[in-house]
Each structure stands twice: as C-alpha cells, then as structure tokens.
N, C-alpha and C positions, 0 to 999 in steps of 0.2 A: 503493500499499498506506497510507502513513504517512496520507494521506489518510482511506483506513477505517480506523486505530488512531485518529485525531484525532476521528472520526465517530462511533466508537461510545467513547469515555469522553466528548464532548459527553453520548450518550445518556444512559451511567451518572450522571454528574451530574444531568441535568436530571428523571432517575427517580428520582432518591435525594431531591433537592429535592422533587418529587410528595410523594413517598411520605412526608418532613417536612412537609406542608402537609395532607397527609390527617390523619394522628395529632393535629396541633394541634387542627384542625378538629374531629374527634373527642374531644379534652377540653376545648373550650371548648363545643360543643352538649351535652353530653352532664352538663356542672355536674359531672365530677370531683372529690372536693377533691383540697386538695394531698397530702392523705398517699397518697389512690388513684392520682395518679398515676404514680408511682414503680412501682408493683404493676401497672400498666395495661402499662406501657412494657417491663415486666422478663418479660410473657408472650408479646410477639412472634418470631416464630418464624422466625427468620434462616435465609438459608440455611448449611449445615453447623454450625449451631449446636443441639445435642444440649439438648434441653429437661430443667430436672433436676428429680428428684425432689420430692415437697411438703416433705421435712423438714429439704432444704438453704432452698430459697428458694420459698413458696408461699402465694399467696392465702387468707384465711381460708376462703371458702365452697367450697375446694377438697374433692374426695373425700379423704377419710381414708385412707390408707395404714401402719398401724406399722411399727416399723420394728426389733421387736423383741419378746419375749412379755411384760414388763414389763406389773404390771396395769393401771398408769396409761396406757399406749400402747390397753390392752383400755378399759378406762374413757371415754377419750376417745374411740375407734370407735362402743361404745354410746351413748354423751351426742350425737355425730353426726346419727344415726340418732334420736334422738326427735326433735333438734330439726328436721330434715329432715322428720318426717310432721308437725308442728309447723306447718310453714311449707306445706305442700301443703295444709292443712285451711282456711285461710283463705277466711272467704266474702269477692265479689269485686262482689257487689252490691246493695243495699236489699232484696232479692228474697231471695236469701238470706239474709242477716242477717237477717229476718225469719223464716222460715221454721228457722234454725240457731235462735236465740231460744227458740220454740215448742217448737221436740222437746229443747231440755235442761233450761225450765225448767217443761213443763208450762202454759205462761199468754200471754196475749201482750204486748209490751209496753207500755211505761207511755206516759203520754198529755206529747207532745212528744218521742216518740222518731225521729221525723222530721227535725224541729231538731236535734237530738244527731247525728243522722248527718252531716248534710250539715256540721253543726257539727266532728266529727272527719274528716269527708272533705275538708274546705277544710286542715286543719292537716296533711294527708298521717298519717292515723292508719296505721299500719302493720299491727296486724290488730285488725279490726271487731269481732270477737268476744271479745276476751282480757280480760274482766271478771268473772272467776270469783271474785274475790274478793269484789266487792261484792254478787255476790245468795248466796255463803255468806252474808256478815257479816248482808242483810236478811232471809235465808229466817227462822230460827226467827219476827220479827218477825210474821206473818203469823196468830201464832197468838195473837195479842197483839190487845185491842178499840185501835183506832186511839186513840179517846178517855182510853183507859191512856198513851198513848204519848206522844200531845202534851201529856198532864199531866204525866207525869215529864218532857220535853222541855223545856220552859217553867219548872218552877219548880226544879230541882235548883241550879241554881246561888245560893238563895235562904243556905243558910248559906254564909258565905266558908271556913268552917275546912274543907270538903269538898272542896274541889280541883274548883270546876266550871266557867268560864266562861259564857255563851251566847249566841248571835249571835240576833238576830231581825228575820226578815224579812218586811214587810209592802205589798203593793202594786209586787213585784220592787225594790224597796228592802231596803236594813239600815237599817232606823229605829235602833237601840240594839245596845248589849251590854253584857250584865247581867255585875258583877265579872269583866270584860276578863282579857285576858292578852297576853304578847306571843305566845303559840300563835293564837287568837283573831282576835289583831289583821291577822296575815297571812294568816288564813283566810279571812279579810271579803276583803281586796284581792284574791285568788284568785278569788273566783266573779263579781266586777263585769263581768268579759268577755262572762256568760251569765245572768247575774240574770235578765235583762228575761225569760226563759222559765219559770221557779221560779215554783209557788204561795208564799202564804204559807207559813212553817214556824220551829220552834223549833230552833235549833239547839245541843245543848250539846255543849263540848268538856273534854276531861279536859285538871287544869291541871298535872297532875304527871305525874312523868316516866316512872314504873310502870301499866301493863296496872289495870283494875279490874274485871269483870264473871269472876265465874268461876259458872255455874248447874253443881248437880252433874247426873253425867250420866243418873240415871232420870229427872231433872225434862226435860234438854233433849230427850231422848228423845220423851216427851210431847209436847216442842210442835213436833216436828220432824213425828211422825208427824200432828197437827194441820194445821200447813203446806200436807203432801202429801195431804191430803181432800181442802184447799180448791183444789186447781189446774183451772183448766179455760180453754177457749178460747169462751165464748158465739161466736155468730155475728156480733151486734152490738155495739158498746162506745159507750161519747161518748170522743172522743179528747181530754178535758180533766179541767182539774182543780175538785173541787166550790170553791165560793169562798163558803160559809154555811154555815160550820162553827164549832164554841164548841172551848175548852180552852184557844186561844192567851192569850200572856200579853196582859192588859190594857196597853195602852202609856200610859194617861192614869193612868191609877193602881194599874203591878203587881196588879190584881189577874184571880184568874183565874177565880172565878166560883163556886171550887167547894170542895172538900176535897181537899187538895193528897196525892198520890201518896206512901206514903216508899218513894226510894230503896233505905232498911235497909244503908249504908254500913258498914262495924265495921273497926280498925285491926285489920295483923294486922304491924305495921312492928316490924321486929329480930327477928322469930318465922323457922321456917324454910318455907316456901313450899310448901314440896310439901305439907303437912296440910295447906292451901288448893286445892291444883291436883291430888289425889289423888282429890275426892269428885268429879273431872269429868270421870273416866276408866273407861273398861268395867272390871266387875267382873274380867274374867280379863286384865288387864296388869299390866304388872310393876308397875307404881304403887300396885296393889290387892292385890298378891296378897305373901306370905311367903317369905322364903328365894329368888327370882330372881336366880340366877345372873348373874354379872359377863358371862360365856362366853355362855350363852341369849339375855340380849336385845340384844347384838352379833352376833347370826347376821341379827337382821333389816336389820343397816344396814355390816358390814363383813366389810370380808376378810381372810382367816383369814393371809394372805402381808400384812405392811408393819400390818394395821389400819387400807388405806386407806376411805375411805367411798364407799360403794355403793351408799348411798338417803337423799339428803341430807336431805330431807323430816325421815326419821326419826330427825338427828342434833340435831330441835330439836321431837321430841315427847316430851314429861316425861311422859305415859304409856309410854313404853318405856326410854327414859335415864335420866328426872327421879331415882329411885333410887340410878344409879351416881354421877352429877351434884350431888346434892343438897349436898352438901360442897364442891365444888367452884364454886360460882358465888354472887356477892355476891347477885344478888338472891334466891336458891333460900336463900340460908344464913342470911342476914343483912339483910335489903330495909331500906331506908331510911324511905321513906314508902309503904308500903301503906296504901291505904285503901279496901275490896272490898267484892260483894255478889252476893250469892247468888241474887240476885235479876233475869231480864231486862230492863235497862233501856235506853235507847237513848244512850251517849255515846261521842262521836267520840273516837278516839284513834289518836295516831302510831304505834304498835308494839303487838302481843301475842305473848304465850308463845299455842300453838297449842290452849288446852283455853277460853281470854279468849275472849268470845261481843263485845266490842268492837267497837265497827264505824269501820272503819282507813279513816284518808283521808294523802294523800302528807306525808311529814315537811315544814314550811316548812323547815329545812333545806337540800330539797333545789330548791326557789326564790327563796330568800332571799338573797340572795347576801352570804356569809360568806368572808374569807379564810382562813378555819381551815377551810373542807369544799370552798369552789371550787376548780372545776379549769382551771386558763391554759394553754391548747398552749402559748401562745409559751415558757413553762417547762419543758415536755416535752423530752426528748430522746430521739433514735433509741435505738433497743435494742441495738444495737451497739454505743455508747457511754456506756450505764450501768455501773457498778459490780455484780460479781459478790457481791450485798450485800442482806438484807432486812432490813428498816427499822419501826422503829416507837416513835414517841413517845405519851405520854397521861400524865394524873394518875391518882392512886392511888382513883381512883371506883369505882361498881361497889355497892357496900356500905355498909351501918353497921361501921366500923373498928375493936376494941378492940387491946391489947397480943396475948392468946392468940388471936385468931381468922383476923389477917391472914394469915394461909399459905393460906386455905379459898376467900378472892378468885380472882376468874377472871384478873383481870390481872394481881396479883403471881403469881402462877405464872405466866403467860405469862410475865415478867418473868427470873424465877428458874428455868426452863427456859431458857432460852437468851443466860442469863448464861455464857462461860467457867471463871468463875472459884466459880459456883455448880456448876457441872457435873463440876468437879475429881473424877476418882477415881468416877466415876459411869457408867452403863454404860447405851443405852437399845437400842431395836429398833432397824434398817431393811431393808432386803431387799438383798443382794448380788448380784453376778452367781454364778452355778454356774462353779466350774471346770474341769469336763466337760464342760457346755454351753453355750457361749458363746449369748447373748441370752436365757436361761432363769434366773429370779431364787427365791429361797432368802430365809427366814425369818435373820436375822443379828441376835442377841443382845445381841453381844458388844462393842456400837459404844461407843469409850470417843469422846464430842459436845464435849469443853472446845476442843482447838484447834480442829477449824472452826468451832465458834461461834464464836472469838475473828478469826477470817479471814473469816466470812463475814454475821454479825451485826450491827445496830445498835440496841439496842435499850433500852430507860430512861424511867426516871420524871423528868418535867418537875419533877414540884410535889406533895406530899403534903396529899391532902383530904380528909375525911369521918370523922375518927376524932375515937372518943372516948373522954377528955374533950379530946384536940390531939393531934396527929401525933407527940409525942416520942420515944414508941417505934421510930420509925424509922430515927431520928438516927444508928446504930449497924447499920441495914440497906442501907438504898441510899443511893448515890451519886448524888444527883440530877447526871441530864444536860443538856446545853442546848437551849433550843427549835429543832427546826427547822422552818423554817414549810416547806408544804402545796407548795412550788414544786422546794424545793430536797429532797424525799423522793424527785421524782421522777428524782432523776440515780442510782436505785435499782433494779436490775430485778426484785425481790421484794418487796413491799406485801402488809403481813398487817393483818388487822382480825379485831379480837373486840369484844365490847360495853361498853360503860360502865355509866354508869348506866341505860341500856334500850338503847335502840338507837344504831348509829354513825352519825353524821352524813357521814364520813369515805365514804363505801361506793361512790356516783356516783361522786364523785371517781375513786377509784381507779379503776373499771372504763373510765372514759373515758380515763385515761389508758395511756401505749404501755409501765405498768410487768405485770407477773403480777399480779392481786388475789388473796389467798386467805384465805379466810373460814372465820369460827365463832360460829356466833352461838347464840339459845335462842327467841331472837325472831321473829315474823314479821311483813312491810310487803307493804305494796298491793301492790310487783310483782313478788313474789317467783316467782306461777307463768312470767313471761317470762324470768328467768333459768336454763339450763341448767347446774347441776353439770356442772365437769369439759369444756364449752366455752367460757362467756363467763367460769369462775371456778374455782378450786380449792377444794374442800368441803376443810372438814378436823375433827378430833373438840372437841368441846366441854371434853375432858382433857387436848389436845393431845401425848395419843402417841404421834400420826403427824406429830411437827412434821419431826425427823429423818428421817424417808422419804421426804418429800419435798422436804427443801429438798437431801437429797446427790441425790438423781433429777435436778433440774432446774441444780441445781448442781454436778455431780460430784463424787466422791469416789474415792482411792485408785489405785492403780497396779495396769494387767493384768498376768495370770498369766503372763502369759509374757515381763514387762518387768523383773519382781522380780527385787533381784539379792541372791544368798547373803547372808546376815549381814544385811540391814538394820533399821534397830533402830525399828520403827513399831507404836505402841498398837494401830492397826486394819490391820495387815499383811494382815489375811485381807478385807479389806472393799472392793468393786472396785463402781462402779456411772459408767457410764458420760457422761458429760454429754450431757443432753437440751436442748441450749439452747434449737433449733429448735423443740421441742417447744412447751416454755415464750413464747415467741415466738409461735407460734400461736396458744396459749389468749391471748395478751395482747391480738394482733390482732383476736381473735374478739369478744372482751369486747368494746371501743372499739367496732370498727363494729355490734354490736349495742346497746350504748347508744346511738350515737344514732340507732338507729331507735326505740327503745322505752322507753327513760329519759328523751327526750329537753327540754333546759332551754331556754329562750328565754333572748337577750341580754339582760336585761331590768333595770334595777332597781326593787326591787317595793317600792314607797311608793305614798302615795296619788295624788301628779301625775305617776302614768305608769297611762297603759289596759293592762293587760294586751294586751288584742284586735290590740293597733296595732305588734305585731311580725310581721317576715316569717317567722321559724322556727316550727314548731307544739310546741306543748307539749302535752306526753301525760299531765302533771299536771293540764291543765285538763280534757282531755277525760275521763280519771280523775274528776274531780270532776264534772265536767256529768252526767255518766253516775249517777254514788253519788246524788244529792240528788231525778234525778228519780225512782229508785227508792224513797227515802224519804221522798219527798212521793206518791208514791202508797200509799205502807204506814199515813200517816196520817191519807189519806183517808178519811173512813165509806164510801163510794162504792166503794172498794178492789177487788170485785169485780163494776163495773161500768164500772169508766174501765180506757183503754188503747186502742195501733192493733192494731184486727181487720182491717187492708186484707191484701191476698196480694205487698204493694211496687211491684205494677207502675205505682204513677205516679211512680215516681222511672224507670222504666226509659230515659228520655233524658234526665235528668240523670246516670244510671253511661254509657250509653251517650257522656258526650261527654267526663267521662273517668274512666273505667277505674282501680279502686286501682291503687295502686301506680304511677301514670304521672302525677305529680305535683298539686298542688291544682286542685281548681273553678275558673272561669273567669269 
C-alpha cells in the first residue's frame, strides 16, 4: 500500500515537471514577450480553479462583458465590436491586397507595389490594407496636372520666410536639401531604406508647426469630382515610373526651366483660425451656419449622460465643433505662425486639422529618439504598482499669449480645471450611480471637484513661453511645477495628452506604456485610422467638460448609499461611482498591445551612420512612408493614367504560401 502511494506521488511529480516543461517550450517557441507570459500562465485552467471574469483579470483581446450599465462600459463594448470587424477584414495575400485596392480606389496600384508589398511583409506589417490616410491625402491631386505639382514641389522652398524645406531625389539618391530643417533632415534619413525603389521627385516639407493648406469647400468638391471621373483600371499598364519628365529642380543651377507656380501663401498669425477653416466646411455645417446651438452640435458626438465622447472623429471636426471651441484652443483663437494657402499645393506635414489638405507623414518624434518623447519599458511599472493619479506636465505653448487672452488657451484651461485650489467652490457634472437602481447612472451636476483634484491629479506648467511682450503676467497666476521625466510619469495610472503648438509628440509613448492614456486633440495624424477610441485609449472633449466624469469612473469616488452614515459631512455626499480599476487596466493593456503591432518603432539611433533597414523589428513608419511616396511618385508622373500594376496578384501566390500574414517575416 505504501509502495502504491509512493508510486502515485512520483507519477504526480513527474507529471507536474512535464507540464512545466511543456509550458516553458510553448513560451520559448511562440516568442511570447515578458509582458504576456504572466497573462498566458494566468489563463491555464487547473483542476478546481474557477476562471475569473474578464473584469477581474483578463487578456486584452478576450470578449468584453460589461459589469454595469455605465455608458463607458457600453462604449467599450461597441469599440470592441468595431475593432474585431477591422481585424476580420484584413487581406492575407497579395492577390487579396490588389483586389481590395482596386475595389476601394477604382485604380490599379502604383508602380513598385510588389516591392512595397514584400518590404511590408518582411517587416511583419499588421494590416496591409490600412493606408486610407495616404489615399485621402493624394486623392485631390489627381485633378491637378502633374507638371504643376512638380513645379510647386520643386520651388516652394525658394523664399525662406515661407517656411518650406525641400528634399530632392535623383537616380535613387537624396542629392540635396533646400532650405533644410530638422524635419527634412530626419525625413531624409527615414527614406534611405527604400529609396532605391523611388522615382525622381522633389518633396516639399512644412517647416512650421501649424498646417498650411485650406482649400475652400466648393473648390475641393470640384477637385474630388474630377478625381472620380479619372478612375479606371485598363487591362494593361506599364509597371514602372517615367524617367524623362521636365519640371524638377535642376541640380546644377537650381533652375526649373520655366515660370514658377505661385503657392499663394498668406499670413493669418495671431487671428482666429476659424475665419480660414470655415471656408473649407460644407455650407450646411455649424461652422457656416448662424446660431447653431451647442446642444445641436453635441448630439453628433457626445452622450447626454456625462458628456462622454461617442464619436472621436467628430471631436476634431472643426466644421462641427469649431464654433464651440474657437475661443478655447490656442491655434483657433490666436495661432502664432499661421501661413496658409487656399490653393491645393503638395506640401508634406506632420499634422493637420480635418479640413487641411496637407499630405501627412509620420512625425519625426515617433522615430527620432528623444528622452522627452520615448517610451522605455525598463522605467514602467505594473498597473497594480502605479498611483491613482492623473499626471500632466508641459509649457504654456499653443498660441500667442497676452495678458488678456491666456484664459482661452487650451493648455491653460486644462491646468486651471484640474487644479484643486482653482476649482474650490466650483461645481461640475459627473455621473453617479442611482441610489434606487444599482449599476445604473444619472447626471450629477453638483459635484465639487476640488478635493478630488487634490487627491488624484498632478498637473502643472514647468515653464512659461510664447508670450507677448513677455510672460510676466503669469507671475501671480501659476506656481511653476518641477519637471517630471517621462520615465517617472509612468508611475501614475492615468496619462492625459492634449495639444501643444501643434500635435503632441508624447502620444505613442503613452500608448506603449502600461498606464491609461486619455486624449483630446483637434489635430489629425498618419495613424488615426489604426486607433479605436474606448478600446486603445480614452477620448476626451476639447473643452474638457467630461474630464471629471472620466476620472471618477476609473478611480472611483464617494461611498455606496448603503454604507453612508447619518450626518456625514461630505460636500459630494450624493455622488458615488464604483472604482472601475480593471476597466482602466483593460484599455491600457489593449492600447499597449495594439501599439506594438501597428505603431511600432525600431530600436534604432536615427542618424546618418545607421541604416534603418538593418534592424530586426518592423517599422510601421517606414512602411507607411514607402507607400506614400509610391503614390506621390505616380501622381506627379505625366503618364499616371497608364502606369501601375495591372496583374491579378497570382505571381506572389507561392511567396504568400510560404509566409502567410501574421506568421512572421518572409525568409
């Protein structure tokens, strides 16, 4: 009998060791990251162990099951459905990619598409189809003659006061930079890994922080109509770019051999940007209609409960929200360096508002290593170790500031609204659980946020900057706060990101972190279509009127009605929102995992001595830029209607069969 017991114990011991060995091999051969190992082990079902619900401890991609009827829970669920539809619609072969391209755009892919596809596949691109921003930016240029585009691109740099640099590519090399800037310098390095596939071209780069091109709505509709009329897929095309075209800058004498096209720049610095923007909006939009109420505009993008964002794209649509925020954002109220044009000109920029027609490229802050904007995993903490605090640090940038207008700047409004002392005696709206209906919520407009802000926010300016004639009028307004390095900011659970002079260079680092990112912006960037609000980040209104609704949901506030004591002295006695810590962690985890897939940055030094294509990791920025410049190369080609890839994609069937998408790089 004893012998039998010993044998059974030995058997169990060996079985346990074998089980651990199996798990170890799975981890090693599946290439799991250190972040996911704990999640993978936590999902193993052991005898007698009950699996926990998602809201207690779950992986980012597990099905979403809301725990209550709070609008945020429902918004998370809806975002989850949209993301899964996005994932299910991806092409998995070159043949499918080509078919999808023609169906969406009514044209053949550009010359070099096969090379781009292999380049992207080798770097393990996540979604081979999602380059809609590229196509949207290039689309109206089909209505402009190629030689006109070439002329503008080659010569807009000539007047240094007009804020344009230019990169000149000839015979697969960058032969010169004109009126160069740090933006063009870094962009030049970025394209080195695929420049051998590019035709000759001149790339005009915006040197200013603000976007440039605002084509009136009626003119843009004419351009888009002409583009639509040019769509065709002829049975045979030439799969290469033309090599004998005029209009490029002469590299010997800087002469283009003809009349210079006028980009028609005009200054609007220090004035209201909506005066310019509104001309690019539809006639029926709030931006061009008189007396449109705030409530009417809000119906298109906000929930009546808590003012929560239901449509993040609309929060940055100035045709909709512009009239409500034109005196609440620095760029809109008093921009510092606005030099615009109503003409469609080919200028590449890092960001724009929804009605701008600049051609977007990935901002250099996303691939140029800078401690102010870089994420370092070694400095981050696990969610459970982070403080229940929302942090923000910055300078007073965003617009031209004088003594009587600084209250209208967006960063200044954020700091005032999250300052406990400044909010003393003030009331804001949040959502509170209904006493009679547990798990259901209603608006509570009498919330006193001062004490909550003191406990849960760490917000302030580190420097005053951008004032006329100087910033002395701030001396009795702000107590400047110490700088907090990016690494130390990750000690907090909530990271809030708002615009500066233009877009925020910290955004991708926030997404890569284990903290919960909250975002408010009027700017559009190259990656926007890849991010899903309420799944990968928390959206916030540009007026910040929902900030306390968001914070009280994730951090919790008040005492449950059944636990309140008689005579308790609490200014917010009626307010109660359960702490939704695990929902916050879920969004943080989902954003982090997603950023690794679709916003990846190489572990590289951006410098002339480093080859970007020598890294092992994929780089979405390079893939995006390669595709953009192929599309741009075709749009400036005199034979653009007769060049492109007209095959069915079957020549890469074997290639795709060897290495299907999502199973690692082709070898």
